[in-house]
PDB file of the backbone (N, CA, C, O) and the ligand in Angstrom, with CONECT records:
HET     ZN  A 101       1
ATOM      1  N   MET A   1      -6.839 -18.153   5.873  1.00  0.00           N
ATOM      2  CA  MET A   1      -7.224 -16.743   5.926  1.00  0.00           C
ATOM      3  C   MET A   1      -6.449 -15.950   4.886  1.00  0.00           C
ATOM      4  O   MET A   1      -5.239 -16.117   4.729  1.00  0.00           O
ATOM      5  N   GLU A   2      -7.156 -15.099   4.191  1.00  0.00           N
ATOM      6  CA  GLU A   2      -6.503 -14.279   3.186  1.00  0.00           C
ATOM      7  C   GLU A   2      -5.630 -13.250   3.885  1.00  0.00           C
ATOM      8  O   GLU A   2      -6.025 -12.682   4.903  1.00  0.00           O
ATOM      9  N   LYS A   3      -4.441 -13.010   3.339  1.00  0.00           N
ATOM     10  CA  LYS A   3      -3.597 -12.034   4.030  1.00  0.00           C
ATOM     11  C   LYS A   3      -4.088 -10.633   3.732  1.00  0.00           C
ATOM     12  O   LYS A   3      -4.561 -10.322   2.639  1.00  0.00           O
ATOM     13  N   GLN A   4      -3.956  -9.802   4.752  1.00  0.00           N
ATOM     14  CA  GLN A   4      -4.427  -8.425   4.639  1.00  0.00           C
ATOM     15  C   GLN A   4      -3.346  -7.584   3.996  1.00  0.00           C
ATOM     16  O   GLN A   4      -2.180  -7.677   4.380  1.00  0.00           O
ATOM     17  N   ILE A   5      -3.707  -6.778   3.041  1.00  0.00           N
ATOM     18  CA  ILE A   5      -2.728  -5.848   2.496  1.00  0.00           C
ATOM     19  C   ILE A   5      -3.229  -4.422   2.642  1.00  0.00           C
ATOM     20  O   ILE A   5      -4.433  -4.169   2.699  1.00  0.00           O
ATOM     21  N   CYS A   6      -2.297  -3.513   2.700  1.00  0.00           N
ATOM     22  CA  CYS A   6      -2.641  -2.097   2.801  1.00  0.00           C
ATOM     23  C   CYS A   6      -3.450  -1.689   1.572  1.00  0.00           C
ATOM     24  O   CYS A   6      -3.055  -1.963   0.439  1.00  0.00           O
ATOM     25  N   GLN A   7      -4.580  -1.035   1.808  1.00  0.00           N
ATOM     26  CA  GLN A   7      -5.478  -0.650   0.717  1.00  0.00           C
ATOM     27  C   GLN A   7      -5.024   0.617  -0.006  1.00  0.00           C
ATOM     28  O   GLN A   7      -5.793   1.239  -0.740  1.00  0.00           O
ATOM     29  N   SER A   8      -3.775   0.984   0.211  1.00  0.00           N
ATOM     30  CA  SER A   8      -3.219   2.110  -0.537  1.00  0.00           C
ATOM     31  C   SER A   8      -1.975   1.677  -1.298  1.00  0.00           C
ATOM     32  O   SER A   8      -1.874   1.901  -2.504  1.00  0.00           O
ATOM     33  N   CYS A   9      -1.008   1.045  -0.588  1.00  0.00           N
ATOM     34  CA  CYS A   9       0.271   0.731  -1.239  1.00  0.00           C
ATOM     35  C   CYS A   9       0.454  -0.750  -1.520  1.00  0.00           C
ATOM     36  O   CYS A   9       1.367  -1.117  -2.260  1.00  0.00           O
ATOM     37  N   GLY A  10      -0.379  -1.612  -0.959  1.00  0.00           N
ATOM     38  CA  GLY A  10      -0.303  -3.031  -1.295  1.00  0.00           C
ATOM     39  C   GLY A  10       0.661  -3.868  -0.465  1.00  0.00           C
ATOM     40  O   GLY A  10       0.789  -5.065  -0.721  1.00  0.00           O
ATOM     41  N   ILE A  11       1.345  -3.284   0.522  1.00  0.00           N
ATOM     42  CA  ILE A  11       2.227  -4.122   1.341  1.00  0.00           C
ATOM     43  C   ILE A  11       1.394  -4.956   2.327  1.00  0.00           C
ATOM     44  O   ILE A  11       0.263  -4.605   2.660  1.00  0.00           O
ATOM     45  N   THR A  12       1.979  -6.059   2.779  1.00  0.00           N
ATOM     46  CA  THR A  12       1.289  -6.919   3.728  1.00  0.00           C
ATOM     47  C   THR A  12       1.126  -6.202   5.062  1.00  0.00           C
ATOM     48  O   THR A  12       2.088  -5.647   5.595  1.00  0.00           O
ATOM     49  N   LEU A  13      -0.070  -6.214   5.591  1.00  0.00           N
ATOM     50  CA  LEU A  13      -0.318  -5.580   6.891  1.00  0.00           C
ATOM     51  C   LEU A  13      -0.007  -6.556   8.018  1.00  0.00           C
ATOM     52  O   LEU A  13      -0.401  -7.721   7.975  1.00  0.00           O
ATOM     53  N   THR A  14       0.702  -6.064   9.019  1.00  0.00           N
ATOM     54  CA  THR A  14       0.968  -6.867  10.209  1.00  0.00           C
ATOM     55  C   THR A  14       0.513  -6.045  11.418  1.00  0.00           C
ATOM     56  O   THR A  14       0.134  -4.882  11.278  1.00  0.00           O
ATOM     57  N   GLU A  15       0.552  -6.652  12.592  1.00  0.00           N
ATOM     58  CA  GLU A  15       0.174  -5.905  13.800  1.00  0.00           C
ATOM     59  C   GLU A  15       1.106  -4.706  13.994  1.00  0.00           C
ATOM     60  O   GLU A  15       0.725  -3.711  14.611  1.00  0.00           O
ATOM     61  N   GLU A  16       2.327  -4.808  13.464  1.00  0.00           N
ATOM     62  CA  GLU A  16       3.325  -3.753  13.687  1.00  0.00           C
ATOM     63  C   GLU A  16       3.217  -2.587  12.717  1.00  0.00           C
ATOM     64  O   GLU A  16       3.605  -1.466  13.044  1.00  0.00           O
ATOM     65  N   ASN A  17       2.695  -2.846  11.530  1.00  0.00           N
ATOM     66  CA  ASN A  17       2.757  -1.745  10.552  1.00  0.00           C
ATOM     67  C   ASN A  17       1.408  -1.121  10.191  1.00  0.00           C
ATOM     68  O   ASN A  17       1.312  -0.350   9.236  1.00  0.00           O
ATOM     69  N   LYS A  18       0.376  -1.455  10.950  1.00  0.00           N
ATOM     70  CA  LYS A  18      -0.913  -0.835  10.677  1.00  0.00           C
ATOM     71  C   LYS A  18      -0.896   0.641  11.066  1.00  0.00           C
ATOM     72  O   LYS A  18      -0.256   1.038  12.040  1.00  0.00           O
ATOM     73  N   GLY A  19      -1.618   1.447  10.277  1.00  0.00           N
ATOM     74  CA  GLY A  19      -1.725   2.868  10.605  1.00  0.00           C
ATOM     75  C   GLY A  19      -2.682   3.099  11.757  1.00  0.00           C
ATOM     76  O   GLY A  19      -3.390   2.190  12.188  1.00  0.00           O
ATOM     77  N   LEU A  20      -2.692   4.321  12.246  1.00  0.00           N
ATOM     78  CA  LEU A  20      -3.578   4.659  13.361  1.00  0.00           C
ATOM     79  C   LEU A  20      -4.684   5.594  12.907  1.00  0.00           C
ATOM     80  O   LEU A  20      -4.498   6.438  12.030  1.00  0.00           O
ATOM     81  N   ASN A  21      -5.836   5.419  13.529  1.00  0.00           N
ATOM     82  CA  ASN A  21      -6.941   6.351  13.316  1.00  0.00           C
ATOM     83  C   ASN A  21      -6.720   7.594  14.169  1.00  0.00           C
ATOM     84  O   ASN A  21      -5.818   7.645  15.006  1.00  0.00           O
ATOM     85  N   ALA A  22      -7.564   8.590  13.937  1.00  0.00           N
ATOM     86  CA  ALA A  22      -7.437   9.841  14.694  1.00  0.00           C
ATOM     87  C   ALA A  22      -7.524   9.605  16.202  1.00  0.00           C
ATOM     88  O   ALA A  22      -6.896  10.323  16.980  1.00  0.00           O
ATOM     89  N   ASP A  23      -8.303   8.596  16.618  1.00  0.00           N
ATOM     90  CA  ASP A  23      -8.430   8.307  18.050  1.00  0.00           C
ATOM     91  C   ASP A  23      -7.372   7.317  18.543  1.00  0.00           C
ATOM     92  O   ASP A  23      -7.480   6.781  19.646  1.00  0.00           O
ATOM     93  N   LYS A  24      -6.342   7.076  17.710  1.00  0.00           N
ATOM     94  CA  LYS A  24      -5.201   6.207  18.006  1.00  0.00           C
ATOM     95  C   LYS A  24      -5.544   4.720  18.058  1.00  0.00           C
ATOM     96  O   LYS A  24      -4.718   3.909  18.479  1.00  0.00           O
ATOM     97  N   SER A  25      -6.756   4.354  17.634  1.00  0.00           N
ATOM     98  CA  SER A  25      -7.038   2.933  17.467  1.00  0.00           C
ATOM     99  C   SER A  25      -6.382   2.502  16.159  1.00  0.00           C
ATOM    100  O   SER A  25      -6.053   3.329  15.309  1.00  0.00           O
ATOM    101  N   GLN A  26      -6.197   1.181  16.015  1.00  0.00           N
ATOM    102  CA  GLN A  26      -5.521   0.692  14.830  1.00  0.00           C
ATOM    103  C   GLN A  26      -6.448   0.699  13.615  1.00  0.00           C
ATOM    104  O   GLN A  26      -7.598   0.266  13.691  1.00  0.00           O
ATOM    105  N   ASN A  27      -5.936   1.187  12.518  1.00  0.00           N
ATOM    106  CA  ASN A  27      -6.705   1.145  11.278  1.00  0.00           C
ATOM    107  C   ASN A  27      -6.475  -0.214  10.629  1.00  0.00           C
ATOM    108  O   ASN A  27      -5.337  -0.669  10.513  1.00  0.00           O
ATOM    109  N   GLU A  28      -7.551  -0.854  10.211  1.00  0.00           N
ATOM    110  CA  GLU A  28      -7.446  -2.220   9.696  1.00  0.00           C
ATOM    111  C   GLU A  28      -7.214  -2.263   8.189  1.00  0.00           C
ATOM    112  O   GLU A  28      -7.099  -3.347   7.616  1.00  0.00           O
ATOM    113  N   GLU A  29      -7.143  -1.118   7.548  1.00  0.00           N
ATOM    114  CA  GLU A  29      -7.048  -1.122   6.088  1.00  0.00           C
ATOM    115  C   GLU A  29      -5.758  -0.556   5.529  1.00  0.00           C
ATOM    116  O   GLU A  29      -5.366  -0.886   4.409  1.00  0.00           O
ATOM    117  N   TYR A  30      -5.087   0.303   6.307  1.00  0.00           N
ATOM    118  CA  TYR A  30      -3.913   0.981   5.758  1.00  0.00           C
ATOM    119  C   TYR A  30      -2.692   0.810   6.666  1.00  0.00           C
ATOM    120  O   TYR A  30      -2.817   0.684   7.884  1.00  0.00           O
ATOM    121  N   CYS A  31      -1.523   0.808   6.049  1.00  0.00           N
ATOM    122  CA  CYS A  31      -0.281   0.746   6.832  1.00  0.00           C
ATOM    123  C   CYS A  31       0.082   2.148   7.329  1.00  0.00           C
ATOM    124  O   CYS A  31      -0.471   3.149   6.874  1.00  0.00           O
ATOM    125  N   HIS A  32       1.024   2.194   8.272  1.00  0.00           N
ATOM    126  CA  HIS A  32       1.365   3.507   8.841  1.00  0.00           C
ATOM    127  C   HIS A  32       2.223   4.355   7.912  1.00  0.00           C
ATOM    128  O   HIS A  32       2.404   5.548   8.153  1.00  0.00           O
ATOM    129  N   TYR A  33       2.754   3.746   6.848  1.00  0.00           N
ATOM    130  CA  TYR A  33       3.483   4.563   5.865  1.00  0.00           C
ATOM    131  C   TYR A  33       2.497   5.409   5.055  1.00  0.00           C
ATOM    132  O   TYR A  33       2.827   6.513   4.622  1.00  0.00           O
ATOM    133  N   CYS A  34       1.300   4.888   4.857  1.00  0.00           N
ATOM    134  CA  CYS A  34       0.297   5.572   4.036  1.00  0.00           C
ATOM    135  C   CYS A  34      -0.662   6.406   4.868  1.00  0.00           C
ATOM    136  O   CYS A  34      -1.144   7.449   4.427  1.00  0.00           O
ATOM    137  N   PHE A  35      -0.932   5.932   6.076  1.00  0.00           N
ATOM    138  CA  PHE A  35      -2.037   6.502   6.846  1.00  0.00           C
ATOM    139  C   PHE A  35      -1.668   6.522   8.314  1.00  0.00           C
ATOM    140  O   PHE A  35      -1.317   5.486   8.878  1.00  0.00           O
ATOM    141  N   ASN A  36      -1.742   7.682   8.940  1.00  0.00           N
ATOM    142  CA  ASN A  36      -1.455   7.740  10.371  1.00  0.00           C
ATOM    143  C   ASN A  36      -2.220   8.869  11.031  1.00  0.00           C
ATOM    144  O   ASN A  36      -2.379   9.946  10.456  1.00  0.00           O
ATOM    145  N   TYR A  37      -2.689   8.619  12.232  1.00  0.00           N
ATOM    146  CA  TYR A  37      -3.464   9.610  13.000  1.00  0.00           C
ATOM    147  C   TYR A  37      -4.633  10.155  12.179  1.00  0.00           C
ATOM    148  O   TYR A  37      -4.929  11.350  12.194  1.00  0.00           O
ATOM    149  N   GLY A  38      -5.286   9.234  11.462  1.00  0.00           N
ATOM    150  CA  GLY A  38      -6.519   9.605  10.787  1.00  0.00           C
ATOM    151  C   GLY A  38      -6.360  10.287   9.434  1.00  0.00           C
ATOM    152  O   GLY A  38      -7.344  10.719   8.833  1.00  0.00           O
ATOM    153  N   GLU A  39      -5.100  10.386   8.945  1.00  0.00           N
ATOM    154  CA  GLU A  39      -4.898  11.054   7.654  1.00  0.00           C
ATOM    155  C   GLU A  39      -3.915  10.296   6.782  1.00  0.00           C
ATOM    156  O   GLU A  39      -3.044   9.584   7.281  1.00  0.00           O
ATOM    157  N   PHE A  40      -4.062  10.454   5.484  1.00  0.00           N
ATOM    158  CA  PHE A  40      -3.048   9.913   4.593  1.00  0.00           C
ATOM    159  C   PHE A  40      -1.767  10.724   4.752  1.00  0.00           C
ATOM    160  O   PHE A  40      -1.805  11.954   4.791  1.00  0.00           O
ATOM    161  N   THR A  41      -0.639  10.033   4.843  1.00  0.00           N
ATOM    162  CA  THR A  41       0.631  10.736   5.035  1.00  0.00           C
ATOM    163  C   THR A  41       1.023  11.498   3.765  1.00  0.00           C
ATOM    164  O   THR A  41       1.690  12.531   3.839  1.00  0.00           O
ATOM    165  N   GLU A  42       0.612  10.992   2.614  1.00  0.00           N
ATOM    166  CA  GLU A  42       0.894  11.697   1.365  1.00  0.00           C
ATOM    167  C   GLU A  42      -0.400  11.866   0.579  1.00  0.00           C
ATOM    168  O   GLU A  42      -0.711  11.071  -0.308  1.00  0.00           O
ATOM    169  N   PRO A  43      -1.154  12.919   0.919  1.00  0.00           N
ATOM    170  CA  PRO A  43      -2.474  13.091   0.301  1.00  0.00           C
ATOM    171  C   PRO A  43      -2.394  13.283  -1.211  1.00  0.00           C
ATOM    172  O   PRO A  43      -3.381  13.065  -1.913  1.00  0.00           O
ATOM    173  N   LYS A  44      -1.228  13.691  -1.719  1.00  0.00           N
ATOM    174  CA  LYS A  44      -1.110  13.914  -3.161  1.00  0.00           C
ATOM    175  C   LYS A  44      -0.684  12.666  -3.920  1.00  0.00           C
ATOM    176  O   LYS A  44      -0.502  12.706  -5.137  1.00  0.00           O
ATOM    177  N   MET A  45      -0.525  11.562  -3.204  1.00  0.00           N
ATOM    178  CA  MET A  45      -0.126  10.328  -3.874  1.00  0.00           C
ATOM    179  C   MET A  45      -1.140   9.970  -4.968  1.00  0.00           C
ATOM    180  O   MET A  45      -2.350  10.102  -4.785  1.00  0.00           O
ATOM    181  N   THR A  46      -0.612   9.518  -6.100  1.00  0.00           N
ATOM    182  CA  THR A  46      -1.507   9.088  -7.188  1.00  0.00           C
ATOM    183  C   THR A  46      -1.306   7.596  -7.424  1.00  0.00           C
ATOM    184  O   THR A  46      -0.337   7.000  -6.954  1.00  0.00           O
ATOM    185  N   LEU A  47      -2.226   7.019  -8.148  1.00  0.00           N
ATOM    186  CA  LEU A  47      -2.106   5.600  -8.465  1.00  0.00           C
ATOM    187  C   LEU A  47      -0.822   5.323  -9.255  1.00  0.00           C
ATOM    188  O   LEU A  47      -0.118   4.354  -8.975  1.00  0.00           O
ATOM    189  N   ASP A  48      -0.522   6.170 -10.237  1.00  0.00           N
ATOM    190  CA  ASP A  48       0.699   5.971 -11.029  1.00  0.00           C
ATOM    191  C   ASP A  48       1.958   5.984 -10.171  1.00  0.00           C
ATOM    192  O   ASP A  48       2.847   5.147 -10.326  1.00  0.00           O
ATOM    193  N   LEU A  49       2.011   6.961  -9.256  1.00  0.00           N
ATOM    194  CA  LEU A  49       3.177   7.053  -8.374  1.00  0.00           C
ATOM    195  C   LEU A  49       3.271   5.836  -7.454  1.00  0.00           C
ATOM    196  O   LEU A  49       4.353   5.312  -7.191  1.00  0.00           O
ATOM    197  N   GLN A  50       2.117   5.410  -6.980  1.00  0.00           N
ATOM    198  CA  GLN A  50       2.090   4.268  -6.082  1.00  0.00           C
ATOM    199  C   GLN A  50       2.540   2.997  -6.812  1.00  0.00           C
ATOM    200  O   GLN A  50       3.232   2.156  -6.240  1.00  0.00           O
ATOM    201  N   ILE A  51       2.141   2.871  -8.072  1.00  0.00           N
ATOM    202  CA  ILE A  51       2.581   1.726  -8.878  1.00  0.00           C
ATOM    203  C   ILE A  51       4.093   1.735  -9.005  1.00  0.00           C
ATOM    204  O   ILE A  51       4.744   0.696  -8.890  1.00  0.00           O
ATOM    205  N   LYS A  52       4.646   2.915  -9.243  1.00  0.00           N
ATOM    206  CA  LYS A  52       6.094   3.037  -9.377  1.00  0.00           C
ATOM    207  C   LYS A  52       6.793   2.644  -8.063  1.00  0.00           C
ATOM    208  O   LYS A  52       7.774   1.901  -8.063  1.00  0.00           O
ATOM    209  N   LYS A  53       6.262   3.164  -6.950  1.00  0.00           N
ATOM    210  CA  LYS A  53       6.864   2.871  -5.643  1.00  0.00           C
ATOM    211  C   LYS A  53       6.817   1.377  -5.314  1.00  0.00           C
ATOM    212  O   LYS A  53       7.809   0.795  -4.875  1.00  0.00           O
ATOM    213  N   LEU A  54       5.636   0.764  -5.534  1.00  0.00           N
ATOM    214  CA  LEU A  54       5.499  -0.652  -5.206  1.00  0.00           C
ATOM    215  C   LEU A  54       6.401  -1.498  -6.106  1.00  0.00           C
ATOM    216  O   LEU A  54       7.000  -2.465  -5.634  1.00  0.00           O
ATOM    217  N   SER A  55       6.507  -1.156  -7.382  1.00  0.00           N
ATOM    218  CA  SER A  55       7.348  -1.981  -8.245  1.00  0.00           C
ATOM    219  C   SER A  55       8.817  -1.841  -7.856  1.00  0.00           C
ATOM    220  O   SER A  55       9.565  -2.817  -7.912  1.00  0.00           O
ATOM    221  N   GLU A  56       9.238  -0.641  -7.464  1.00  0.00           N
ATOM    222  CA  GLU A  56      10.629  -0.482  -7.009  1.00  0.00           C
ATOM    223  C   GLU A  56      10.900  -1.314  -5.756  1.00  0.00           C
ATOM    224  O   GLU A  56      11.962  -1.920  -5.611  1.00  0.00           O
ATOM    225  N   MET A  57       9.912  -1.330  -4.851  1.00  0.00           N
ATOM    226  CA  MET A  57      10.042  -2.122  -3.633  1.00  0.00           C
ATOM    227  C   MET A  57      10.135  -3.616  -4.000  1.00  0.00           C
ATOM    228  O   MET A  57      10.947  -4.353  -3.441  1.00  0.00           O
ATOM    229  N   ALA A  58       9.293  -4.040  -4.943  1.00  0.00           N
ATOM    230  CA  ALA A  58       9.276  -5.457  -5.314  1.00  0.00           C
ATOM    231  C   ALA A  58      10.571  -5.872  -6.002  1.00  0.00           C
ATOM    232  O   ALA A  58      11.040  -6.996  -5.822  1.00  0.00           O
ATOM    233  N   ILE A  59      11.149  -4.970  -6.787  1.00  0.00           N
ATOM    234  CA  ILE A  59      12.410  -5.287  -7.454  1.00  0.00           C
ATOM    235  C   ILE A  59      13.505  -5.538  -6.411  1.00  0.00           C
ATOM    236  O   ILE A  59      14.262  -6.502  -6.518  1.00  0.00           O
ATOM    237  N   SER A  60      13.580  -4.664  -5.406  1.00  0.00           N
ATOM    238  CA  SER A  60      14.649  -4.861  -4.427  1.00  0.00           C
ATOM    239  C   SER A  60      14.329  -5.935  -3.392  1.00  0.00           C
ATOM    240  O   SER A  60      15.236  -6.636  -2.943  1.00  0.00           O
ATOM    241  N   ASN A  61      13.066  -6.080  -3.003  1.00  0.00           N
ATOM    242  CA  ASN A  61      12.752  -7.053  -1.948  1.00  0.00           C
ATOM    243  C   ASN A  61      12.472  -8.459  -2.452  1.00  0.00           C
ATOM    244  O   ASN A  61      12.794  -9.435  -1.774  1.00  0.00           O
ATOM    245  N   PHE A  62      11.885  -8.573  -3.617  1.00  0.00           N
ATOM    246  CA  PHE A  62      11.494  -9.906  -4.087  1.00  0.00           C
ATOM    247  C   PHE A  62      12.257 -10.338  -5.319  1.00  0.00           C
ATOM    248  O   PHE A  62      11.951 -11.366  -5.924  1.00  0.00           O
ATOM    249  N   ASN A  63      13.273  -9.531  -5.698  1.00  0.00           N
ATOM    250  CA  ASN A  63      14.099  -9.943  -6.820  1.00  0.00           C
ATOM    251  C   ASN A  63      13.330 -10.088  -8.136  1.00  0.00           C
ATOM    252  O   ASN A  63      13.686 -10.922  -8.969  1.00  0.00           O
ATOM    253  N   LEU A  64      12.308  -9.305  -8.325  1.00  0.00           N
ATOM    254  CA  LEU A  64      11.560  -9.378  -9.579  1.00  0.00           C
ATOM    255  C   LEU A  64      12.273  -8.526 -10.632  1.00  0.00           C
ATOM    256  O   LEU A  64      13.008  -7.596 -10.299  1.00  0.00           O
ATOM    257  N   SER A  65      12.046  -8.856 -11.907  1.00  0.00           N
ATOM    258  CA  SER A  65      12.524  -7.989 -12.976  1.00  0.00           C
ATOM    259  C   SER A  65      11.625  -6.769 -13.006  1.00  0.00           C
ATOM    260  O   SER A  65      10.545  -6.774 -12.414  1.00  0.00           O
ATOM    261  N   GLU A  66      12.070  -5.710 -13.703  1.00  0.00           N
ATOM    262  CA  GLU A  66      11.274  -4.501 -13.754  1.00  0.00           C
ATOM    263  C   GLU A  66       9.889  -4.792 -14.351  1.00  0.00           C
ATOM    264  O   GLU A  66       8.875  -4.301 -13.855  1.00  0.00           O
ATOM    265  N   ASP A  67       9.862  -5.590 -15.414  1.00  0.00           N
ATOM    266  CA  ASP A  67       8.590  -5.933 -16.055  1.00  0.00           C
ATOM    267  C   ASP A  67       7.660  -6.683 -15.127  1.00  0.00           C
ATOM    268  O   ASP A  67       6.479  -6.358 -15.012  1.00  0.00           O
ATOM    269  N   GLU A  68       8.210  -7.698 -14.461  1.00  0.00           N
ATOM    270  CA  GLU A  68       7.392  -8.497 -13.533  1.00  0.00           C
ATOM    271  C   GLU A  68       6.843  -7.622 -12.417  1.00  0.00           C
ATOM    272  O   GLU A  68       5.678  -7.740 -12.038  1.00  0.00           O
ATOM    273  N   ALA A  69       7.691  -6.743 -11.896  1.00  0.00           N
ATOM    274  CA  ALA A  69       7.291  -5.885 -10.781  1.00  0.00           C
ATOM    275  C   ALA A  69       6.183  -4.927 -11.212  1.00  0.00           C
ATOM    276  O   ALA A  69       5.210  -4.724 -10.486  1.00  0.00           O
ATOM    277  N   LEU A  70       6.336  -4.344 -12.391  1.00  0.00           N
ATOM    278  CA  LEU A  70       5.317  -3.415 -12.883  1.00  0.00           C
ATOM    279  C   LEU A  70       4.000  -4.120 -13.142  1.00  0.00           C
ATOM    280  O   LEU A  70       2.933  -3.597 -12.820  1.00  0.00           O
ATOM    281  N   THR A  71       4.077  -5.313 -13.729  1.00  0.00           N
ATOM    282  CA  THR A  71       2.870  -6.091 -13.997  1.00  0.00           C
ATOM    283  C   THR A  71       2.143  -6.400 -12.700  1.00  0.00           C
ATOM    284  O   THR A  71       0.923  -6.260 -12.613  1.00  0.00           O
ATOM    285  N   MET A  72       2.896  -6.820 -11.695  1.00  0.00           N
ATOM    286  CA  MET A  72       2.326  -7.147 -10.392  1.00  0.00           C
ATOM    287  C   MET A  72       1.662  -5.902  -9.782  1.00  0.00           C
ATOM    288  O   MET A  72       0.530  -5.966  -9.301  1.00  0.00           O
ATOM    289  N   ALA A  73       2.371  -4.789  -9.809  1.00  0.00           N
ATOM    290  CA  ALA A  73       1.842  -3.559  -9.196  1.00  0.00           C
ATOM    291  C   ALA A  73       0.584  -3.088  -9.924  1.00  0.00           C
ATOM    292  O   ALA A  73      -0.372  -2.637  -9.293  1.00  0.00           O
ATOM    293  N   LYS A  74       0.590  -3.195 -11.243  1.00  0.00           N
ATOM    294  CA  LYS A  74      -0.575  -2.735 -12.013  1.00  0.00           C
ATOM    295  C   LYS A  74      -1.779  -3.648 -11.832  1.00  0.00           C
ATOM    296  O   LYS A  74      -2.924  -3.232 -12.008  1.00  0.00           O
ATOM    297  N   LYS A  75      -1.501  -4.899 -11.477  1.00  0.00           N
ATOM    298  CA  LYS A  75      -2.589  -5.835 -11.239  1.00  0.00           C
ATOM    299  C   LYS A  75      -3.174  -5.640  -9.843  1.00  0.00           C
ATOM    300  O   LYS A  75      -4.384  -5.746  -9.639  1.00  0.00           O
ATOM    301  N   THR A  76      -2.295  -5.353  -8.891  1.00  0.00           N
ATOM    302  CA  THR A  76      -2.709  -5.280  -7.484  1.00  0.00           C
ATOM    303  C   THR A  76      -3.349  -3.940  -7.117  1.00  0.00           C
ATOM    304  O   THR A  76      -4.446  -3.901  -6.560  1.00  0.00           O
ATOM    305  N   LEU A  77      -2.664  -2.859  -7.429  1.00  0.00           N
ATOM    306  CA  LEU A  77      -3.049  -1.570  -6.855  1.00  0.00           C
ATOM    307  C   LEU A  77      -4.409  -1.011  -7.304  1.00  0.00           C
ATOM    308  O   LEU A  77      -5.147  -0.492  -6.467  1.00  0.00           O
ATOM    309  N   PRO A  78      -4.758  -1.098  -8.576  1.00  0.00           N
ATOM    310  CA  PRO A  78      -6.051  -0.493  -8.959  1.00  0.00           C
ATOM    311  C   PRO A  78      -7.257  -1.110  -8.260  1.00  0.00           C
ATOM    312  O   PRO A  78      -8.329  -0.505  -8.227  1.00  0.00           O
ATOM    313  N   LYS A  79      -7.094  -2.313  -7.698  1.00  0.00           N
ATOM    314  CA  LYS A  79      -8.202  -2.963  -6.991  1.00  0.00           C
ATOM    315  C   LYS A  79      -8.355  -2.472  -5.564  1.00  0.00           C
ATOM    316  O   LYS A  79      -9.371  -2.739  -4.921  1.00  0.00           O
ATOM    317  N   LEU A  80      -7.366  -1.764  -5.065  1.00  0.00           N
ATOM    318  CA  LEU A  80      -7.393  -1.380  -3.657  1.00  0.00           C
ATOM    319  C   LEU A  80      -8.349  -0.212  -3.415  1.00  0.00           C
ATOM    320  O   LEU A  80      -8.633   0.599  -4.296  1.00  0.00           O
ATOM    321  N   LYS A  81      -8.823  -0.176  -2.181  1.00  0.00           N
ATOM    322  CA  LYS A  81      -9.881   0.771  -1.822  1.00  0.00           C
ATOM    323  C   LYS A  81      -9.525   2.230  -2.141  1.00  0.00           C
ATOM    324  O   LYS A  81     -10.361   2.990  -2.631  1.00  0.00           O
ATOM    325  N   ARG A  82      -8.275   2.607  -1.856  1.00  0.00           N
ATOM    326  CA  ARG A  82      -7.907   4.015  -2.038  1.00  0.00           C
ATOM    327  C   ARG A  82      -8.011   4.449  -3.505  1.00  0.00           C
ATOM    328  O   ARG A  82      -8.226   5.627  -3.791  1.00  0.00           O
ATOM    329  N   TRP A  83      -7.862   3.510  -4.418  1.00  0.00           N
ATOM    330  CA  TRP A  83      -7.793   3.861  -5.835  1.00  0.00           C
ATOM    331  C   TRP A  83      -9.080   3.569  -6.587  1.00  0.00           C
ATOM    332  O   TRP A  83      -9.128   3.681  -7.812  1.00  0.00           O
ATOM    333  N   GLN A  84     -10.113   3.197  -5.863  1.00  0.00           N
ATOM    334  CA  GLN A  84     -11.394   2.969  -6.494  1.00  0.00           C
ATOM    335  C   GLN A  84     -12.215   4.250  -6.419  1.00  0.00           C
ATOM    336  O   GLN A  84     -12.407   4.818  -5.344  1.00  0.00           O
ATOM    337  N   HIS A  85     -12.689   4.689  -7.559  1.00  0.00           N
ATOM    338  CA  HIS A  85     -13.468   5.933  -7.532  1.00  0.00           C
ATOM    339  C   HIS A  85     -14.892   5.701  -7.984  1.00  0.00           C
ATOM    340  O   HIS A  85     -15.688   6.640  -8.022  1.00  0.00           O
TER     341      HIS A  85
HETATM  342 ZN    ZN A 101       0.388   1.444   2.757  1.00  0.00          ZN2+
END
């Protein structure tokens, strides 16, 4: 099974970190850092900012170099639902 990732920030979705819909059911596409109670927590978030955030997370959590982290973030994030226009 393909692992589910948040369609906004790209982190792996687990039963614990899924966001909630307005009716408090679990949202299957976004984590609770990005989306909760039916709304995006940071409606002004942009793709560029999200790329920066994800690469910083990857540098500290996965020991990637800045270049590797940025490449990964730029490859992953533009494909996600929130950033498709
Ligand atoms: Zn997220």
